[in-house]
C-alpha positions as CSV (number, residue, x, y, z in Angstrom):
1,M,95.9,94.1,63.6
2,L,99.2,95.4,64.8
3,I,97.7,98.0,67.1
4,K,95.6,95.4,68.9
5,K,98.9,93.5,69.5
6,G,100.6,96.6,71.0
7,A,102.1,98.4,68.1
8,T,101.8,102.2,68.1
9,P,100.0,104.0,65.3
10,K,103.3,105.5,64.2
11,Q,104.9,102.0,63.9
12,V,101.9,100.8,61.9
13,Q,102.0,103.9,59.7
14,K,105.6,103.2,58.8
15,R,104.9,99.5,58.1
16,L,102.0,100.3,55.8
17,G,103.7,103.2,54.1
18,H,101.1,105.8,55.0
19,A,102.3,109.4,55.0
20,K,101.0,110.1,58.5
21,P,99.7,108.1,61.5
22,S,96.4,110.0,61.1
23,I,95.8,108.3,57.8
24,T,96.3,104.9,59.4
25,L,93.9,105.7,62.1
26,N,91.3,107.2,59.8
27,V,91.4,104.1,57.6
28,Y,91.4,101.4,60.3
29,T,89.4,103.0,63.2
30,H,86.3,100.9,62.3
31,L,88.2,97.8,63.3
32,W,88.2,98.9,67.0
33,E,84.6,99.8,67.3
34,A,83.9,96.4,68.7
35,D,86.3,97.2,71.6
36,E,84.1,100.0,73.0
37,D,83.0,97.8,76.0
38,R,86.6,97.0,76.8
39,T,87.5,100.7,76.5
40,A,84.7,101.7,78.8
41,D,85.8,99.1,81.4
42,M,89.4,100.4,81.1
43,M,88.2,103.9,81.8
44,E,86.1,102.9,84.7
45,S,89.0,101.0,86.2
46,A,91.4,103.9,85.7
47,L,88.9,106.3,87.4
48,N,88.5,103.9,90.3
49,D,92.2,103.9,90.8
50,V,92.4,107.7,91.3
51,P,92.6,108.5,95.0
């Protein structure tokens, strides 16, 4: 998907013709559920970087 490649939800919304970015996110959020481990790792890394 475009968001996985770095596009913003707003950019994808325009490309798909959705009225609002929230529609895009509501429709396609299930595609990122497999990324939960990666997201948790990113959060842990970000918190470890805080002084």
